[in-house]
ROGUTI-580956 format. One record per residue (C-alpha): residue in three letters; x, y, z. Coordinates in steps of 0.1 Angstrom, whole numbers, padded with zeros to 4 digits, always signed. Example, Ala and Ser with C-alpha at 12.3 -4.5 7.8 and 13.67 -1.06 7.14 Angstrom:
2
ALA+0123-0045+0078 SER+0137-0011+0071 
END
This chain:
853
MET+0034+0189-0416 TYR+0045+0220-0397 ALA+0078+0205-0387 GLU+0085+0194-0423 LEU+0077+0229-0436 LYS+0101+0245-0412 PHE+0128+0220-0421 SER+0122+0228-0459 CYS+0123+0265-0453 CYS+0155+0263-0433 PHE+0171+0240-0459 VAL+0164+0265-0487 PHE+0176+0295-0466 LEU+0208+0278-0456 GLY+0215+0268-0493 GLN+0210+0304-0504 LEU+0232+0317-0477 TRP+0260+0292-0487 LEU+0258+0304-0523 LEU+0261+0340-0512 THR+0291+0332-0490 PHE+0311+0309-0512 GLY+0312+0323-0547 ALA+0278+0338-0554 HIS+0292+0373-0558 VAL+0276+0388-0589 LYS+0300+0413-0606 GLN+0277+0433-0627 LYS+0288+0450-0659 PRO+0278+0485-0666 ALA+0243+0488-0680 SER+0239+0489-0717 LYS+0211+0488-0742 GLU+0217+0452-0751 LYS+0221+0440-0714 PRO+0211+0466-0689 TYR+0216+0442-0659 ALA+0221+0406-0648 SER+0193+0383-0634 ILE+0193+0356-0607 LEU+0165+0331-0599 TYR+0158+0322-0562 THR+0133+0298-0547 ALA+0117+0302-0513 VAL+0090+0283-0493 VAL+0060+0301-0477 GLY+0067+0306-0440 GLY+0105+0302-0444 LYS+0134+0326-0450 VAL+0151+0339-0482 ALA+0183+0359-0487 LEU+0183+0381-0519 PRO+0219+0390-0528 CYS+0231+0424-0538 ASP+0268+0432-0545 ILE+0276+0466-0529 SER+0314+0463-0532 SER+0330+0492-0552 PRO+0352+0486-0583 ALA+0377+0511-0569 ALA+0394+0508-0535 ASP+0388+0545-0527 ASP+0351+0543-0535 SER+0320+0530-0516 ALA+0283+0527-0520 ALA+0264+0559-0515 LEU+0228+0548-0521 ILE+0212+0514-0521 LEU+0177+0510-0534 TRP+0155+0478-0537 TYR+0126+0478-0562 ARG+0099+0452-0568 GLY+0083+0446-0602 GLU+0077+0477-0622 SER+0071+0499-0593 ALA+0090+0532-0593 GLN+0089+0534-0555 PRO+0117+0515-0537 ILE+0106+0490-0511 TYR+0139+0493-0491 THR+0163+0523-0490 LEU+0198+0527-0475 ASP+0211+0562-0479 ALA+0249+0569-0471 ARG+0254+0599-0493 ARG+0261+0621-0463 GLY+0282+0597-0443 LYS+0297+0563-0441 ILE+0278+0532-0452 LYS+0276+0519-0416 GLN+0258+0550-0405 ALA+0234+0550-0434 ARG+0198+0558-0429 GLN+0174+0530-0437 SER+0137+0530-0446 VAL+0113+0501-0453 SER+0080+0502-0471 SER+0049+0489-0455 GLN+0050+0457-0476 LEU+0082+0446-0459 GLU+0078+0462-0424 ASN+0092+0440-0397 ARG+0101+0413-0422 ALA+0131+0428-0441 TYR+0167+0431-0429 PHE+0197+0441-0451 ASN+0229+0423-0441 MET+0260+0443-0452 ILE+0285+0422-0432 ASN+0281+0392-0455 ARG+0297+0393-0489 PRO+0278+0397-0510 ALA+0253+0416-0490 PHE+0217+0404-0490 LEU+0182+0414-0482 GLN+0166+0388-0459 LEU+0128+0383-0459 ASP+0115+0364-0428 PRO+0089+0350-0430 VAL+0082+0347-0467 ARG+0047+0352-0480 LEU+0030+0339-0511 ASP+0027+0375-0525 ASP+0065+0381-0521 ALA+0070+0362-0554 GLY+0081+0383-0583 GLU+0111+0403-0596 TYR+0133+0423-0574 ARG+0160+0448-0585 CYS+0188+0461-0563 ARG+0203+0494-0574 VAL+0237+0505-0560 ASP+0249+0541-0565 PHE+0286+0547-0557 HIS+0303+0580-0549 LYS+0325+0578-0580 ALA+0317+0546-0600 ARG+0287+0540-0621 THR+0254+0525-0608 ILE+0251+0487-0607 ASN+0217+0469-0609 THR+0211+0433-0598 ILE+0178+0417-0608 ILE+0165+0387-0588 THR+0134+0366-0596 LEU+0119+0351-0564 LYS+0098+0320-0568 VAL+0076+0311-0538 ILE+0066+0275-0533 VAL+0036+0265-0513 PRO+0040+0229-0500 PRO+0010+0207-0503 GLY-0010+0196-0473 ASP-0005+0161-0458 PRO-0022+0135-0479 LEU-0052+0116-0466 VAL-0061+0080-0471 LEU-0098+0073-0475 ASN-0118+0041-0479 GLU-0146+0036-0504 LYS-0170+0053-0481 GLY-0149+0084-0478 LYS-0138+0076-0442 GLU-0102+0086-0433 LEU-0079+0057-0425 LYS-0048+0058-0403 GLY-0024+0033-0389 MET-0038-0002-0390 VAL-0066-0004-0416 GLY-0090-0032-0421 PRO-0093-0060-0414 PHE-0098-0071-0450 ASN-0109-0106-0458 GLU-0084-0129-0475 GLY-0090-0130-0513 GLU-0111-0099-0516 THR-0104-0067-0535 ILE-0096-0035-0516 LYS-0095+0001-0528 LEU-0077+0030-0511 LEU-0079+0066-0522 CYS-0050+0090-0514 LYS-0059+0127-0517 SER-0037+0158-0513 THR-0050+0194-0512 GLY-0033+0227-0519 GLY+0003+0233-0530 LYS+0018+0256-0555 PRO+0027+0241-0580 ARG+0003+0212-0577 PRO+0019+0181-0563 SER+0023+0146-0576 VAL+0006+0118-0555 ILE+0022+0084-0556 TRP+0016+0050-0538 TRP+0046+0030-0525 LYS+0050-0004-0507 GLU+0081+0001-0488 ASP+0106+0008-0517 ILE+0084-0006-0544 LEU+0063+0018-0566 LEU+0027+0006-0567 ASP+0008+0034-0585 ASP+0019+0068-0599 SER-0013+0076-0619 TYR-0026+0106-0600 THR-0054+0129-0611 PHE-0058+0167-0608 LYS-0092+0176-0594 PRO-0109+0209-0589 HIS-0102+0231-0559 ASP-0065+0223-0559 VAL-0071+0186-0552 VAL-0049+0158-0565 ASP-0058+0121-0558 ASN-0046+0086-0566 GLU-0068+0055-0561 LEU-0049+0023-0553 THR-0067-0010-0562 ILE-0053-0044-0549 MET-0070-0074-0565 ASN-0073-0108-0546 ILE-0054-0098-0515 LYS-0032-0126-0502 ARG-0018-0138-0468 LYS+0016-0123-0477 ASP+0000-0089-0477 LEU-0007-0092-0440 LEU+0007-0062-0421 SER+0021-0047-0453 GLU+0028-0010-0450 LEU+0015+0012-0478 THR+0027+0048-0481 CYS+0012+0077-0501 LYS+0036+0106-0508 ALA+0027+0141-0521 SER+0055+0164-0534 ASN+0057+0195-0556 SER+0095+0203-0554 ASN+0128+0189-0545 VAL+0135+0216-0519 THR+0108+0204-0496 VAL+0102+0171-0478 PRO+0073+0153-0494 GLY+0042+0149-0473 SER+0034+0113-0466 VAL+0009+0090-0448 SER+0012+0053-0442 VAL-0013+0026-0434 THR-0008-0010-0424 LEU-0031-0037-0438 ASP-0048-0061-0414 LEU-0063-0093-0428 ASN-0088-0118-0416 LEU-0079-0155-0422 LYS-0102-0185-0418 PRO-0097-0209-0389 LYS-0084-0244-0400 ARG-0092-0266-0370 VAL-0113-0267-0338 LYS-0112-0294-0310 ILE-0127-0298-0275 GLN-0097-0310-0255 SER-0116-0321-0224 ALA-0127-0357-0221 ILE-0164-0366-0226 ARG-0179-0373-0191 PRO-0210-0367-0171 PHE-0213-0335-0150 SER-0228-0328-0116 ALA-0253-0300-0116 GLU-0244-0267-0100 GLU-0207-0278-0099 GLU-0184-0256-0119 VAL-0164-0273-0146 GLU-0137-0260-0169 LEU-0136-0271-0206 ARG-0110-0262-0232 CYS-0114-0258-0269 SER-0085-0250-0293 SER-0084-0236-0328 SER-0057-0226-0352 GLY-0051-0210-0386 SER-0072-0178-0380 ARG-0062-0142-0383 PRO-0069-0124-0361 SER-0076-0150-0333 ALA-0106-0170-0342 TYR-0138-0161-0325 ILE-0144-0192-0304 THR-0179-0195-0290 TRP-0195-0222-0268 TRP-0231-0232-0274 LYS-0256-0252-0253 GLY-0282-0261-0278 ASN-0292-0228-0293 GLU-0280-0208-0263 GLN-0245-0192-0264 LEU-0225-0195-0232 GLN-0206-0163-0221 GLN-0182-0174-0193 THR-0152-0179-0216 LYS-0116-0168-0217 LEU-0093-0169-0247 ASN-0055-0177-0247 VAL-0031-0177-0277 ASP+0003-0194-0274 ASN+0035-0187-0294 THR+0026-0211-0322 GLY-0007-0194-0329 LEU-0028-0221-0312 GLU-0059-0205-0298 THR-0075-0220-0267 SER-0109-0210-0253 ILE-0116-0219-0217 LEU-0152-0223-0207 THR-0162-0220-0170 PHE-0195-0238-0171 THR-0220-0247-0143 PRO-0245-0272-0157 SER-0281-0273-0143 ILE-0307-0301-0142 THR-0323-0286-0174 ASP-0291-0291-0193 ASP-0293-0329-0193 GLY-0295-0342-0229 LYS-0286-0308-0245 TYR-0258-0305-0272 LEU-0227-0287-0260 SER-0205-0275-0288 CYS-0174-0253-0294 ARG-0175-0232-0326 ALA-0146-0212-0341 ASP-0151-0188-0369 ASN-0142-0154-0383 PRO-0174-0134-0385 LEU-0160-0112-0413 ILE-0154-0142-0436 PRO-0187-0159-0446 ASN-0190-0197-0440 SER-0158-0199-0420 ALA-0172-0216-0388 VAL-0158-0250-0376 GLU-0176-0269-0348 ASP-0169-0298-0323 GLY-0192-0310-0294 TRP-0212-0338-0276 LYS-0244-0344-0257 LEU-0245-0335-0220 GLU-0252-0359-0192 VAL-0260-0341-0159 TYR-0263-0355-0124 TYR-0278-0331-0099 LYS-0284-0327-0062 PRO-0318-0319-0047 GLN-0335-0288-0060 ILE-0357-0275-0032 SER-0383-0247-0028 LEU-0400-0238+0004 GLU-0435-0224+0005 LEU-0458-0213+0033 GLY-0492-0230+0036 ALA-0517-0219+0011 SER-0541-0205+0038 ARG-0514-0182+0052 LYS-0492-0153+0042 ALA-0459-0147+0059 GLU-0467-0110+0066 LYS-0501-0116+0082 VAL-0492-0141+0109 LYS-0498-0131+0145 GLU-0492-0146+0179 GLY-0513-0177+0185 ASP-0519-0186+0149 ASP-0509-0220+0134 VAL-0483-0220+0106 TYR-0475-0247+0080 PHE-0444-0249+0057 GLU-0441-0272+0026 CYS-0407-0283+0013 HIS-0409-0292-0024 ILE-0380-0314-0036 ARG-0367-0324-0070 ALA-0337-0347-0070 ASN-0319-0373-0090 PRO-0314-0397-0073 TRP-0340-0392-0046 VAL-0331-0377-0012 SER-0322-0398+0018 GLN-0332-0372+0045 VAL-0349-0338+0049 PHE-0336-0311+0073 TRP-0354-0280+0086 HIS-0336-0248+0097 PHE-0345-0217+0117 GLU-0322-0187+0116 GLY-0294-0210+0103 ARG-0298-0235+0132 SER-0312-0270+0129 LEU-0348-0274+0138 THR-0363-0307+0152 SER-0398-0318+0163 ASN-0408-0305+0198 ASN-0444-0311+0207 SER-0441-0292+0239 ILE-0436-0259+0221 GLY-0458-0268+0191 ILE-0432-0278+0165 ILE-0442-0309+0144 ILE-0421-0322+0115 THR-0435-0349+0092 ASN-0415-0357+0060 GLN-0416-0326+0039 THR-0440-0306+0062 LEU-0432-0283+0091 ALA-0462-0273+0114 ILE-0460-0247+0142 HIS-0490-0246+0165 HIS-0498-0214+0184 VAL-0468-0195+0170 GLN-0451-0170+0194 ARG-0430-0139+0188 GLU-0399-0160+0194 PHE-0407-0180+0162 ARG-0403-0148+0141 GLY-0373-0153+0117 ARG-0360-0170+0086 TYR-0370-0206+0078 SER-0355-0230+0052 CYS-0353-0267+0045 SER-0326-0289+0029 ALA-0322-0324+0016 GLN-0293-0347+0006 ASN-0286-0374-0019 VAL-0254-0389-0033 GLU-0247-0357-0053 GLY-0248-0335-0022 LEU-0269-0312-0001 GLY-0297-0290-0016 VAL-0309-0260+0003 SER-0342-0242-0002 ASN-0350-0205-0004 GLU-0356-0187+0029 ILE-0390-0175+0041 PHE-0391-0148+0067 LEU-0420-0154+0091 LYS-0431-0121+0104 VAL-0451-0127+0136 LYS-0471-0097+0147 TYR-0472-0092+0185 VAL-0484-0069+0212 PRO-0460-0042+0225 ARG-0432-0050+0249 CYS-0406-0029+0267 ASP-0373-0022+0250 LEU-0347-0036+0274 ASN-0319-0012+0263 GLN-0333+0020+0277 LYS-0327+0042+0307 THR-0349+0033+0337 THR-0338+0057+0364 TYR-0341+0095+0362 GLY-0329+0121+0387 VAL-0347+0154+0390 ALA-0352+0181+0415 ILE-0385+0193+0429 ASN-0403+0217+0405 GLU-0379+0207+0378 ALA-0390+0190+0345 VAL-0375+0158+0333 GLU-0382+0140+0300 VAL-0387+0103+0304 VAL-0383+0083+0272 CYS-0403+0051+0268 ARG-0394+0028+0238 LEU-0414-0003+0230 ASP-0409-0032+0207 ALA-0441-0040+0187 ASP-0453-0051+0154 PRO-0472-0033+0140 SER-0453-0002+0152 ASP-0484+0020+0153 VAL-0487+0021+0191 THR-0511+0040+0215 PHE-0493+0049+0247 HIS-0505+0052+0283 TRP-0487+0067+0313 ARG-0493+0065+0350 PHE-0476+0075+0382 ASN-0481+0052+0411 THR-0467+0049+0446 THR-0481+0037+0479 THR-0493+0072+0487 LYS-0501+0087+0453 HIS-0517+0077+0420 SER-0520+0099+0389 ASP-0528+0094+0352 ALA-0524+0131+0344 ILE-0490+0128+0327 GLN-0481+0150+0298 TYR-0465+0131+0269 THR-0459+0129+0232 SER-0456+0098+0211 ASP-0443+0087+0177 GLN-0447+0051+0166 ILE-0430+0030+0192 GLU-0415+0059+0213 SER-0431+0082+0238 ILE-0416+0110+0258 ALA-0433+0121+0291 THR-0426+0154+0307 TYR-0428+0149+0345 ILE-0424+0176+0372 PRO-0423+0165+0409 GLN-0440+0190+0431 SER-0431+0175+0465 GLY-0413+0145+0480 GLU-0444+0124+0474 ASP-0439+0128+0436 PHE-0408+0106+0436 GLY-0415+0070+0428 ASN-0424+0048+0398 LEU-0437+0060+0365 PHE-0454+0033+0343 CYS-0457+0032+0305 TRP-0475+0007+0283 GLY-0490+0006+0248 THR-0516-0010+0226 ASN-0517-0019+0189 ASN-0542-0037+0167 ILE-0528-0071+0180 GLY-0536-0063+0217 ILE-0525-0045+0249 GLN-0491-0047+0265 ILE-0491-0073+0293 ILE-0462-0060+0314 PRO-0457-0022+0316 CYS-0424-0004+0315 VAL-0413+0009+0349 PHE-0392+0041+0353 THR-0379+0052+0387 ILE-0380+0089+0395 VAL-0354+0098+0422 PRO-0341+0131+0436 ALA-0312+0143+0414 GLY-0277+0148+0428 PRO-0241+0148+0418 PRO-0226+0116+0406 ASN-0205+0092+0426 PRO-0167+0092+0423 LEU-0150+0071+0396 GLN-0136+0037+0406 ASN-0107+0014+0397 CYS-0089+0040+0376 SER-0058+0026+0360 VAL-0031+0036+0335 LEU-0035+0014+0304 ASN-0006+0025+0282 GLN+0024+0048+0286 THR+0048+0060+0259 GLN+0072+0088+0256 ASP+0045+0113+0248 GLN+0012+0095+0255 ILE-0008+0082+0285 ALA-0041+0063+0284 ILE-0063+0058+0315 GLU-0096+0041+0321 CYS-0120+0041+0350 LEU-0153+0025+0361 GLU-0182+0049+0363 GLY-0203+0051+0395 TYR-0239+0061+0401 ASP-0248+0090+0378 GLY-0270+0108+0404 GLY-0301+0101+0383 MET-0289+0123+0355 THR-0267+0121+0324 GLN-0231+0124+0336 LYS-0199+0133+0319 PHE-0163+0128+0328 SER-0134+0152+0330 LEU-0096+0148+0333 GLU-0072+0175+0344 VAL-0035+0170+0339 TYR-0009+0187+0362 THR+0029+0184+0362 VAL+0042+0173+0396 GLU+0073+0195+0394 HIS+0056+0229+0386 ASN+0020+0220+0394 SER+0009+0236+0361 LEU-0022+0225+0342 GLN-0012+0208+0310 ALA-0045+0195+0297 ASN-0082+0195+0304 LEU-0103+0169+0287 THR-0141+0160+0288 SER-0156+0127+0276 LYS-0189+0109+0276 SER-0171+0077+0289 PRO-0144+0074+0316 ARG-0117+0067+0291 PHE-0090+0092+0281 LYS-0060+0093+0259 LEU-0034+0120+0264 SER-0011+0129+0235 ASN+0018+0153+0229 LEU+0030+0152+0265 SER+0065+0161+0276 VAL+0089+0133+0275 GLY+0100+0117+0308 THR+0077+0139+0329 LEU+0058+0129+0360 PHE+0021+0140+0360 ARG-0007+0142+0385 LEU-0041+0133+0369 HIS-0074+0145+0384 VAL-0104+0125+0372 TYR-0140+0132+0382 ALA-0176+0128+0370 TRP-0202+0156+0368 ASN-0237+0163+0359 ALA-0261+0192+0360 LYS-0262+0190+0398 GLY-0225+0190+0405 ARG-0195+0169+0403 SER-0180+0140+0422 SER-0150+0140+0444 VAL-0117+0139+0425 VAL-0097+0107+0420 ILE-0059+0115+0417 ILE-0036+0092+0397 SER+0001+0095+0392 ALA+0016+0087+0358 SER+0046+0096+0338 THR+0058+0094+0302 LEU+0087+0072+0294 LYS+0122+0085+0290 PRO+0139+0082+0256 ALA+0171+0061+0251 GLU+0200+0084+0262 LYS+0233+0087+0245 LEU+0265+0075+0261 THR+0288+0102+0247 ASP+0286+0139+0244 ASN+0295+0139+0207 GLY+0326+0158+0214 LYS+0308+0188+0228 THR+0324+0203+0260 GLY+0304+0213+0290 LYS+0281+0182+0289 SER+0284+0153+0312 VAL+0286+0117+0300 ILE+0258+0094+0311 VAL+0270+0061+0325 ARG+0245+0033+0326 PRO+0248-0001+0345 VAL+0250-0018+0311 LEU+0281+0001+0304 VAL+0296-0008+0337 ALA+0287-0045+0330 LEU+0305-0043+0296 ILE+0336-0028+0312 ALA+0335-0055+0339 VAL+0333-0082+0312 VAL+0363-0067+0294 ALA+0383-0065+0326 LEU+0374-0100+0334 LEU+0387-0112+0300 VAL+0419-0093+0305 VAL+0424-0108+0340 ALA+0416-0142+0328 ALA+0441-0139+0300 VAL+0468-0128+0324 VAL+0461-0156+0348 VAL+0463-0182+0319 VAL+0496-0168+0308 ILE+0510-0169+0344 LEU+0497-0204+0349 ILE+0513-0217+0317 LYS+0546-0201+0325 TYR+0544-0214+0361 LYS+0538-0250+0348 ASN+0566-0247+0323 LEU+0590-0235+0350 ARG+0581-0264+0372 LYS+0587-0288+0343 ARG+0621-0273+0337 LYS+0630-0276+0374 ALA+0618-0312+0374 GLY+0640-0320+0345 GLN+0671-0305+0361 THR+0667-0325+0393 ARG+0656-0358+0377 ARG+0692-0372+0380 THR+0695-0365+0417 HIS+0660-0377+0428 PRO+0647-0412+0428 ASP+0624-0425+0402 LYS+0589-0410+0405 SER+0571-0430+0379 GLN+0550-0444+0406 THR+0539-0410+0419 PRO+0501-0404+0416 LEU+0491-0379+0390 TRP+0465-0364+0413 LYS+0479-0344+0442 ASP+0463-0339+0476 ALA+0453-0305+0488 SER+0485-0303+0508 ASP+0505-0304+0477 LEU+0488-0273+0464 SER+0499-0252+0493 GLU+0525-0236+0470 LEU+0498-0220+0450 ASP+0488-0199+0480 ASP+0522-0183+0480 LYS+0526-0180+0443 GLY+0492-0167+0434 PRO+0469-0152+0461 ASP+0440-0150+0435 ILE+0439-0187+0429 ILE+0414-0206+0449 PRO+0429-0237+0466 ALA+0416-0270+0454 GLN+0399-0293+0479 THR+0405-0330+0483 LEU+0378-0349+0463 SER+0365-0382+0475 ARG+0360-0412+0452 SER+0324-0413+0461 THR+0317-0379+0447 PHE+0336-0380+0414 GLY+0344-0408+0389 ASP+0377-0416+0376 ASP+0373-0393+0346 GLU+0366-0364+0368 LYS+0398-0370+0387 ARG+0418-0365+0356 GLU+0407-0328+0354 LYS+0415-0300+0377 SER+0395-0268+0374 ILE+0404-0235+0389 SER+0376-0209+0387 LEU+0377-0172+0393 ILE+0349-0151+0407 SER+0336-0128+0380 PRO+0340-0090+0383 MET+0303-0088+0375 GLU+0296-0107+0407 THR+0318-0083+0425 PHE+0299-0053+0411 TYR+0264-0065+0416 GLY+0272-0085+0448 SER+0300-0076+0471 SER+0307-0040+0462 SER+0272-0027+0468 LEU+0265-0049+0497 LEU+0295-0042+0520 GLU+0278-0010+0532 GLY+0261-0016+0565 THR+0277-0050+0570 SER+0300-0054+0598 SER+0316-0087+0586 PRO+0316-0106+0554 LYS+0304-0136+0573 GLU+0272-0119+0585 ALA+0252-0128+0554 CYS+0256-0160+0535 TYR+0238-0164+0502 SER+0240-0191+0475 ILE+0250-0178+0441 SER+0220-0177+0418 THR+0222-0144+0400 PRO+0229-0147+0362 THR+0265-0137+0359 GLU+0296-0144+0340 SER+0321-0171+0350 VAL+0356-0178+0336 SER+0368-0213+0341 ILE+0405-0219+0336 HIS+0415-0254+0324 PRO+0448-0264+0311 LEU+0455-0244+0279 THR+0417-0235+0277 LEU+0398-0202+0283 SER+0360-0202+0281 THR+0334-0175+0288 LYS+0297-0181+0293 ARG+0268-0157+0294 ASP+0242-0182+0307 ASP+0232-0188+0343 VAL+0261-0199+0365 SER+0267-0237+0364 TYR+0285-0251+0394 GLU+0297-0283+0377 GLY+0334-0287+0381 LEU+0338-0260+0409 THR+0354-0270+0441 PRO+0333-0267+0472 ALA+0354-0239+0486 ILE+0339-0214+0460 ALA+0303-0228+0459 THR+0290-0199+0481 HIS+0300-0164+0490 CYS+0287-0137+0513 PHE+0268-0106+0504 ALA+0242-0083+0519 ASN+0205-0084+0510 VAL+0200-0060+0480 ILE+0163-0066+0478 SER+0153-0053+0512 HIS+0180-0026+0515 ASP+0180-0033+0552 SER+0210-0023+0573 ARG+0206-0057+0592 PRO+0218-0084+0568 GLU+0195-0113+0563 CYS+0203-0148+0551 SER+0183-0160+0520 GLU+0190-0194+0506 THR+0186-0207+0470 ARG+0191-0243+0463 LEU+0220-0249+0439 ARG+0227-0278+0415 ARG+0257-0292+0432 HIS+0278-0322+0422 ILE+0293-0322+0457 SER+0273-0336+0486 GLU+0269-0318+0519 LYS+0290-0344+0535 SER+0318-0339+0511 ASN+0315-0301+0519 GLU+0320-0308+0555 GLU+0349-0332+0549 SER+0366-0307+0526 GLY+0363-0279+0550 ALA+0343-0256+0527 THR+0336-0223+0543 CYS+0317-0191+0535 GLU+0348-0172+0525 THR+0380-0178+0506 PRO+0412-0158+0500 LEU+0398-0149+0466 MET+0366-0136+0481 GLU+0386-0114+0505 SER+0404-0100+0475 ARG+0370-0094+0459 GLN+0357-0074+0488 GLU+0388-0053+0490 SER+0387-0046+0452 SER+0351-0037+0452 VAL+0355-0012+0481 
END
């Protein structure tokens, strides 16, 4: 409403301003008796703006307004004055009456000039007169009648009970009569109130009521399905310069369901087994209220689905019981707001069920009044269809069988326990089975009352100095827990019952002060309750107190860049409560970094310096002192380091072995490519020479394709880095292997990790002879083929001359080379190695050693 009012006011003001600007100049004739002045009618809205025009232009070019006066009604006092009699109009003095203070502004820039009122009040309505006195010309008067409109309030829609309706209204039943009352309050003049259905006029018979109320009651007879979700709008308007106030409601209707059907097949159900049944209904608006009934009992575990076609489906999650057998199960769909609209479908239930069991204690006993030595009986009551085939008994979830030696006797549906003990305290149940399944009874907790016993989880050794008090805590396990305690000190030389103590239920605290060396020994504690006296007393050993023993087996569990975790095994506590401390020192500066104390010998250090070596001092302490210190060395991990200096000068580049390995691989590939090119060119050259000399030489068609080792001597001169091939025997290789000749190069990676670092301290390359087993990179050159492998070295296809090479022992770092052998997978036998003259060094290996140095 407020937004509409502002829009209306703005609309009126802009319209008036347009009239003033484009042709609304009022040229007044001189006043006369017949027509003393002209009159203009203006309309404004409360809260908006209005511009009242006044022509201050002079008839003569050399003349101007000297005095401008605004009057309202018959008042002789001006409400606005602009006096330019002693100067120019722009420097004229202005004065405003209290009625228009802070609301009036005279605009002389616009033509015609106008008096603006902002905001407009209801009492501003009336007649205004603008009087303009010129220096030379005669006075001109302009009369303006201002009409102030008060927009009506937003209309309200009420039902027959006077309740306001908004948005979706209803639901209304199909075929009934509805009445809606639209009421508007306020407005000047009084508004008209009209009902519309979209663009169709429904009712314009509004009525004026007291207290500025206007209403219009709309009656719709026999509402139909087509009226579903119809939008009805009530509008209230009192002028054409304001936006009408309106309110809309949407009709919601209830429609009867047409059909209901249980979709699930008729079948018997098993008791206590969940089933899901579906029932569909259609033709209802809103969705039909589908309910499930078991006899006269409504079932609640339902869920409703509606598909795109309007078919409504209710899903019932139903767990039948043995009492449901023979009852009528039905699905009912209805609209509760429409009388007699229910539709129903259903059938009689047939229920199979597994054993229904209840467990009871013998009538002569109560579970909470059983004590050690009593006889206990349990009865297992069973109801099943069909009857059970076997009965089971359970104690604390475990199967229970007859055992006469401990007093357990099971006969059919009865469990008897003779001379029950504390160990029989717990939960008992029984179960039985038929073709439908296993039935389990309720649990009965057998609470066996017993005499006090020692709590096994308590401290039994106390350290104390002479003439020093120590509190010894004795905790018992008893039922009932109202225990009377007894204390006694007893050794071979001394016996005393004069022990000071306090007790509370099953706990007692004795204060013991040894006076001499004879007062160290055993302190006994026992209790009694209404069941009896404790059989075996609790024994506490009183020893002279001292500092604890050192920690043992300290180890570092976890190391990160800024964290270290350590754990130790605690030693003897000296007879007193001990604690554990950790002091952290840096090895480089021997400065204390942290000091931690813990109740257990486990520590976790955080926020440590990255990549720093620390010395950890760990010790135990109690009130009598501390143990000797255990020193552990540990360090935080270093972060991954950058390989470049990011272009910054003055910082060194960090070179890692991985980088060296990558460089070596690249170099190896380059060398291999060069060797392949040279080998191809060499073979092409030999072919060309053979073609030139073919005419002068005899026919060599019978020449073997495989050459002996002597024929390869040329390679030694042509290429010193090519390993000579060895003569291969027929016993070692098959015919297919003879057709392929493989020349292998030693990888630069082998040179870096093998020969280069191992020549130091070795007098001769032959001093140490190792088999190649290190994962490395090999390049095998076959005719027109280059292959690179990152896996472990395979020696298939290599000639015996390069099967081994010499290098120093890198593991021991000893100046005296040692020989360590690793068996290789060789395709060449030891005998063939001897026949081929394989040695520990080759020309290529000599080149490797030189290059690595």
